[in-house]
C-alpha positions as CSV (number, residue, x, y, z in Angstrom):
1,M,120.1,67.7,125.3
2,P,116.6,67.8,125.9
3,L,115.1,70.2,124.6
4,D,112.8,73.2,127.0
5,L,109.5,72.7,125.5
6,P,106.5,74.3,127.1
7,P,103.7,72.2,128.5
8,W,101.5,71.3,125.9
9,P,99.0,72.5,125.5
10,L,99.3,75.9,126.0
11,N,96.7,78.2,127.5
12,A,94.8,81.3,125.2
13,A,97.3,83.4,127.1
14,D,100.7,81.8,126.6
15,I,99.5,81.2,122.8
16,L,99.2,85.0,122.5
17,D,102.5,85.9,124.3
18,R,104.3,83.4,121.8
19,Y,102.6,85.0,118.7
20,F,101.3,87.9,118.9
21,L,104.0,89.5,117.5
22,E,103.8,87.7,114.7
23,V,100.3,87.5,113.7
24,R,100.6,91.7,114.1
25,A,103.3,91.1,111.4
26,D,101.3,89.3,109.0
27,L,98.0,91.6,109.9
28,L,99.9,94.6,108.9
29,H,101.7,93.0,105.5
30,I,98.0,92.2,104.5
31,A,96.6,95.7,105.4
32,A,99.6,96.9,103.5
33,T,99.0,95.0,100.3
34,L,95.5,95.6,100.2
35,D,96.1,99.1,100.5
36,R,98.0,98.7,97.1
37,V,95.8,96.7,95.2
38,Y,92.9,99.4,96.1
39,R,95.4,102.2,95.0
40,A,96.8,100.4,92.0
41,P,94.5,102.0,88.4
42,A,92.8,99.3,87.2
43,A,94.5,96.4,84.8
44,Q,94.1,97.4,80.7
45,S,93.2,93.7,80.8
46,A,93.0,90.1,82.2
47,P,95.6,87.7,80.8
48,D,92.7,85.7,79.1
49,G,91.6,89.5,77.6
50,S,88.2,89.8,79.5
51,A,88.6,93.7,80.9
52,A,89.1,93.1,84.8
53,T,89.7,95.6,87.3
54,A,91.3,94.2,90.7
55,L,88.0,94.7,92.6
56,V,86.6,91.6,91.0
57,D,90.0,89.3,90.6
58,A,88.9,86.1,91.9
59,R,92.3,85.9,93.8
60,L,91.0,89.3,95.8
61,Q,87.7,87.8,96.4
62,F,89.5,84.7,98.2
63,I,91.7,87.1,100.0
64,Q,88.0,89.2,101.1
65,K,87.0,85.1,102.0
66,S,89.3,84.6,104.0
67,L,88.7,88.0,106.0
68,A,85.6,87.3,106.4
69,V,86.2,83.6,108.1
70,L,88.8,85.5,110.1
71,A,86.1,88.0,111.6
72,S,84.2,85.0,112.1
73,N,82.9,83.0,115.6
74,S,84.6,79.7,113.7
75,T,87.0,77.8,115.9
76,H,88.0,76.1,112.6
77,K,89.3,79.3,110.7
78,A,92.6,77.3,109.2
79,K,90.3,74.9,108.0
80,D,87.6,76.9,106.9
81,I,90.2,78.8,105.0
82,L,91.7,75.7,103.6
83,E,88.6,74.8,101.8
84,L,87.7,78.3,100.4
85,Y,91.2,77.5,98.2
86,S,90.0,73.7,98.0
87,L,88.2,72.7,94.2
88,P,85.2,71.1,94.8
């Protein structure tokens, strides 16, 4: 039985029609998670025993850098974000 696949590549409007609700849900999930992080009390200490707060946590810094990439004019956002998380 043949699959009913759309012509490829899809144009911008078709991509938005197909993925808008999924992307919207992902963005809301990210926003809600960040809201919880920023409202949460600071950690007493990091796993290594040093003082830590969520605002200086390396993971949060990666998230913030990723959001900056998403807001940029780059046409290679996925690659740019993957490179943020890659070891040098």
